[in-house]
N, C-alpha and C positions, 0 to 999 in steps of 0.2 A: 772416959767421957765419950769416946767414939763408940764403944760397944753398947752403951745404954741407948743411944739414938738409933742405931741400926736395927735393933730388935724391936719391931713394931708390935709383935704379939704380946709383949709384956706391958704395953701402954694401955691403960684403962681409960675409958671415956670420962671426960670431965662432966661435972654436974651441970645439967641443963641441956646436954646434947641429946638428939633423938637417935634412937637406934633403929635402922631400917633393915628389916629382914630381907635376905636375898630373894626369897620366894615372892614376898610381897612386891619387891621392886620389879620382878620379872613379869608380874601381871599388869595388863593395860586395860583401861576402860574403853570398850568399843563404842560406847555412847558418845564419846568425845570426838570420834572420827566421822567425817562427812564425805559423801561421794562428790567429787568435783563436778560431775556432769548433772548432779541433782539440781532441779530448778530450771534446766535449759529447755525451753519450749520448742517443740518440733515445728510449730507454726512460724516461729521466727526464722527457722532454717528455710522453710518454704518461701516466706516473704523475701528472704535474701536472694533465693534462687530466681524468684520471679521478677523482682524489681531491679536488681542490680544488673548492669551491662557488663558482660564478661569481656576480657580482652580479645577472646576468640571472635566474638560478634563484631567488634570493631575492625578486626583484620578482614573478616569476610566482607563487610561493607566496602572496605577499601579495594578489595580484589574485584568486586562487582563493578565499581566505578572504573577501574582500570580496564576491565573487559569491555565495558560500554564504549570507552574512549577508543580502544583498539578497533572495535567493530565499526565505529564511525569513520575512522581513518581508512579502513579497508574499503568501506562503501564509497567514500569520496574518491579513492584511487581508482576503483572500478568504474565509476561514472566518468572520471577523467579519461581513462583508456577508451571507453565507449565513445566519448565525444570526439577524441582524436581520430578514431576509426571512421566515424560518420563524416567528419570534416574532410578526411582524406578521400573518402568515397565521393563526396560532393565535388571536390576539386577535380577528381579524375573524370566524373561524369560531365562536368562543365567543359573540361578540355576536349573530351571525346565529342560532345555536342558541337563545339565550335569547329572541330576538324570535320565532322560530318556536314555541317552547314557549308563550310568552304568547298568541300568536295562536291556537294550537291549543286552549289552555285556554279562551280567550274564545269561540271558535267552539263548543266543546263545551257551554259554559254557555248560549250562545244557542240551540243546538239543543235542549237539555233544556228550556229555558224555552218555546220554541215548541211542543214536544211536550206539555208540561203545559197550555199555553194551549189547544191543540187539544182535549185531553181534557176540560178544564173547560168549553169551549164546548159540548160534546155534552151535558153535564149541566145546562146552563142551562134548556133546555126542561122538563126534569123538575122543576127547582127552581120554575119558573113554575107548573107544575101543582100542586105542593105549596102554593104561596102561594094559589092559587085555592081549594083545598080548605080551607085554614085560614081564608079570608075568607068562608066560607059563612055565611049567615044561619041560625043554629040554630033560629030561631022558625019558619022556613019549610022547613027541611031535615029529611029523615027519616034514620033510622039506615041504612036500605037504600041511600039515595042517597049518604050519606057513605062507606059501605063500598065501594060501586061505584066512587066516585071514587078512593079509596085503591088499589083493585085495579088500576085503569087506570094510575095513576102507577107502581105497582110493576112492571107488565108493560113499561111504557115504559122504566123504569130498567134492567131486565134486558136489554132489547134494546140499549140504548146501551152497556152493559157488554160485551155479546157483540160488537157492532160494533167496539169498541176493542181487541179481541183478548184480553179477559179471560175466564177460565173459572171457573165456580163448582165448589167441591169439596163435595159432599154425599154422603159415603161410608156411608150407612146400609146395613148388610148386607154391606159389603165387608170384605176382610181389612185389618187394621190396617197402615198404612204410616207408619213413623216419619219418612220424608222429607217427607210432606205433612200429617201429622196429629200432634196433641198429645193424649195420653191424660190425661184429667182424673180418671178413676176406673175401678175394675174392678167388673164385674158377675159374680158367681158363676153358673155354669151346670152342669147335670148332663149336658148333651149335649156329647160330646167334639168333634163336628163344629163347634160354635159357638166353640170355643177361638180366641182372638185375632181375633174378628169384632166389628166396630163395632156396638154395641147402640143408641146414641143420639148424635145430633149436637146439641151445645149451641150451637155457633157455626160457621157455614159458612166454608170457606176459599176462597181465590181465587189463581189464577195468571194472570200476564200474559205471553203468548207464551212459555210454558215456564218463566218465572221465578216462584218462589213469592212471592206478596205477603203472604199470611197463611195459616198452617196451620189446618186444621179442628180444633176442640176437641170431643172425643168421649169417650164411655165405651166400654169394651171388655169383651166377655165373656171370662171366665177359668174354664176347667174345673178344678174342685177335685180 
């Protein structure tokens, strides 16, 4: 029983079975095979390349945004540094100007004090002479001697004033000048030529190097 089944060469095909020749079976019909790329339109490929956004493009856009943000931060930092430098310079200049102003004011006050001291020093000799006149022994002094001493002190005082640059304003007979004189009263006159002419000086005036120290107080003729 076993021997009959194992020998396949002795088995004959049953009625109705098809016999397939090995050569026929080995042949294939090329007409039934199709190219898988057939029908793929190149325009579709181009459209896909043009219309679709690639991941690389998205990354590039993100990188550009990051670079722009970094540039903005760097510019803001540079402006802040520049502002701090300018503010520091401004504070330094303000401090230096205040120091310069204080030094200038101090120097001006010192110069004015020295000028006053020099002027006072010139009058000390005159003051000493006045003290000597005041200390005269009246029992042994004469009126003529006292008057002579006072006259010497006056001339010395006038000389010191002239040496210091001070000028006396004694405008008797001059035309009235409101810039250097102060009219205390009017004196009527019949002479028209005497109109606005100084009639009398009540108090002499003085100028120091062109600066009015004290105006002269006078009376002025006025033609009625």
